[in-house]
N, C-alpha and C positions, 0 to 999 in steps of 0.2 A: 646325647642319650640314644641308645640305640633300641630297635623295635623287635618285638618277637616276627620272624620271617619263618615261611616253611622251608624245614631243614630234612634232613635225609632217613630216615631210620636204618637199621644195619642189615644185610645179606651178608654170607660167608663167603669172604676168598682167602686167600694165602695172606696173611699177616705181615706185613714188611717190616723188618728193624725201629723204623718209624715211630709203629703204633706202641709199644713197648712202652709203660711207667713205670718210674718209681715209686714204692712203697713206703718210702722215707718221704722225710718232709716235703723235699723238692725235685721235680722231674727234670733233668738238664741233659739235653738233646743237641750233641756237637757235631757238625759237619764242616770239615775241609775239604773244597772243591769238591765237586759236583757228583762224586760217586764215595769219597770216605765219609767215618765217620766215628763218633765213640758212644756207643750207648752203655749206662749201667744199672742194672737192677736186683734187688735184693731180697724181692717178695718170691713167693713161690709164683712163676712162671705161668701166663694165660696159655689158653689152645693155642696154636698155632695157625689155625684158620680164624680170621679177625673177621667184622663186619663191615659193611658200607653201605651206599647210600641209597634207598628208594623214593624218595625226592617227597614226602609226604607227611611224616611227623613233626608237631610244632614240638621246639624244646621245651622242657619244665621249668627251665629257667633261661635268664640272656644276660648277660655282660650291659650294666646299667652305665659305666661309663667307658669308652674305649678311643684312645687316640692313637691314630697310625698316621704315621709319618714316612715318606719313602728318606731310605739310608743313603745317603752321598759322602759319607766319608770313610767308610772301612772297604779297603779295599783289596783286605787279605782273602778274604773267600769264607773266612767263619763266620757260621752262622749257628744262632743257640734260640732254643726254643727250652724256656723255664715254666713247667707248669706242675701242682700237685695235685691229685685227687684227691683230697681232704678240705681248699679253698677253693673260690670263687676268683682268683688273681690268675691271669697268664699274660706271659710275656715273650714276646720274639723280637731277634733280634740282628735284624742284616738277613732277614730271612724272605725266601719268594715267595709269591701269589700258590706258586706246584706246590711247594712243601708243606707251605700251611694246610695246603687240601690232603697231601698224604695223611698229616698229623689230625686234621678234623675227619676225615673218611676212613682212616686206617687202611692203605689201598697204596700201594709204590707206586711211584713215577712212570714206569713203564706200562701203567693200568689207566693213566689219565690222557686222555685223550682232545686234540682240538683245540683251539682258542688262539689268541694272539701269542707273539714270541715274547712279548713282556712279562706273561706269567709266570716264565722262569727263569727271565733276568733280572728283572727289577726289583731290589730289595726293601723291604719297610722292616719298622720298626713299630712294634705293638705295644702298648699297656692298658689291658683291660681288668674291669673290676666290676662285680655283681655287690646288690645290698649286701648290706651284715646279715638279714636272715637265711640267702642264700648259702652265707659261710659257714651259718649253724648248723642248717642242715647238711650240708655237706662232711662235716664233721663228724657226723654219725655213720655215712656210707662206707661200705666196703673200697678198699683200690680200684677193684673193678668197675662197681656201679658209680664212684666217683670219673675213674677217668671217663666212663663211657658218656656221663652226663656234661662233663667237660668239651669233650668231643660234640655234642651237638650244640652248646652255649658258640661254639668256634664257629661250627656250620650256619647258627643264626646271623652272627658276625659276619662272614663273608657274605652271605647273601644280601644281608641289608645295607652294608658298607660300600662291596663291591660288583654288587649287583649280581651275583653269581648265580647262572641258573644252569643248571646240567641233568643228565639225561644216564640212564642206565643201560649199555646193550650189549650182547655177547657179539665179537669181531675172529676170525679166523687167522689166528696171529703163528708168526713163526718164535719157538719156543725151545726150552732144553730139558730134557727128562735127566734128573739126576739117579744113576742107576747103580749098582752094583758092577765094581771089575769084576774079573774073571775071578782072581782068588780071595773075593770077597774083603771086606771091611779091616781097617787096618787100627781101628782104633777100639777103646774097651767101656764099659759103660763105667759110669762116676756115680757119685754120690753128692758131689756138691750140691749145696744150697743154692736156692736163688738163681737167677739168671744173668749171663754176662756176655754180650756180646761187643769186642772190639772190633772196627773196619778203620783199617789205613791204606794206603798206597800200596798196592801189591801182599796185602796181607790181608787175615780172617781170623778169628777166634773166637768161638762158641763155646758156652761151658753150661752146664745145667740146664733148665727148661726139661719139662715132659716130652720134650719132640723136638731136641737139638737139632736134627738132620732138618728139620721143616726149616728152623732158623737160618741155618747155612744157605740153605736154597733160598731166602729171600735175600741175603748178603750177598749172595752171587748174581741173581736177577740185579740189584742194582750194580754191581761191578758190572756184567754185562749188556745192562740195557733190554734184554730179553726176560719172559717169565721163566721162574724155574720150576719144575713140579719134582715131588719128594716123589719117586718111583721107587725108591730102593726096600719098602717094605718094613724099616728101622724106624719105631716113633718111641725108642727111650731114652734115657739120661746119657749125655757123653761130653769129653770134653775133645774138641775139634779144630785142630791149627794147621791155617793153609797159608804157604808163603809163596811167589812165585816170581819172575820178572816179567813188568806190564809188556805185556803186547802194544806195537801200535793200531792193532784194529782187533776188535774183539768178534768177530762175522764166524770164526772157527777156530778148530782145533790147527794152528797155526801156530809158528815163533818167527819170531822178528827181533830185528835190532831193537838191544834194549836200551831206556833214554839215559844221558847220563845219569850217574848219581847212583844209578840201582844195580844190584847185585845180581852180574850177568852170569854167574855160576847155577843161579836156579833159572827150573824150565818154565816155561810155558804155563797159563795157568791150567790148561785142560791138560796139561802133561802132570802138573803137580796134583791134579785131584786126585789122577790114579796111583802118583807114585807114594804120596802123604798119606791119605786117605781111605785106597783101595776102592773109589767109586771113581763114575764118569759120565760124564756129562754127552748125552745123544739129541743130534739136534732135530726136529719133527716139528710140524705143525699141529695147532691143536682150537677148540674154541677158547676164548681168554674172556672175562666178563672186565668189562671197560665203563671207566665213567665220562663221557662225552660232555667237552663244556658248550653249552647252545649259545651261552651269552656273558659277558662280562666285560667291566667298566674300571676303570682306574680310581678308586677314594680321594674324596676332598679331606684332603689334610687339615686334621685342627689339634 
């Protein structure tokens, strides 16, 4: 049985693609390797500004039963978070604590700082469920309200079982500004309903959403390991497709030898953004709101 624990209320930061959720019965987030993933959402998208922790508000509901075990069998690197905004069931398969934090606090891993190395390397399986009264209550919530409640429930679980303690601060960090290239954007407005984001090795596709370019910036942040801020002035609904040859380094707009099995005819990600989308990444430094891990413990298995 889990106990109510202090968790974080939400303040606005850029939502990463891990924070979107399905409006269908189940949400599945699949990750292949450290930066690739697939996420599909068929509801009207949420605003690209997401909320994260202030470390004060208690969860209105908690998981009554939660089994947590270290995953020692899956060496494929594939991870899954399965959750519906309209029931209290939460399942994670082969997921790191850092990825769970991303989901719970609606924040990309580039904004999670400190903590021991294992929070990003050790993978867990979690099966959590609340009382049937919570299911009944969540059935009547909108997808957005249900998602926020489920996030708070996971925050409480992490605080209780991992003894996770955090604080929020602003740090001056390297980042990229996503701006218009010289000849302007090379994509047109779209009327596609819902939101679909696909991120694979050296490929990002984003369609729908009322702020598609901001979602692209979130996906680029995961790939490049830095915060990417949308400064294009574009906030509409578009279809964006980007393919590149993976660089051995992502420290700047340089081209390096492509890994075996990739299409070496494609440019680097920095060149591809200009040639394929008419946008540009500009390196800069700026204030970034981050979550700092003050204390965390390995959970006891049950």
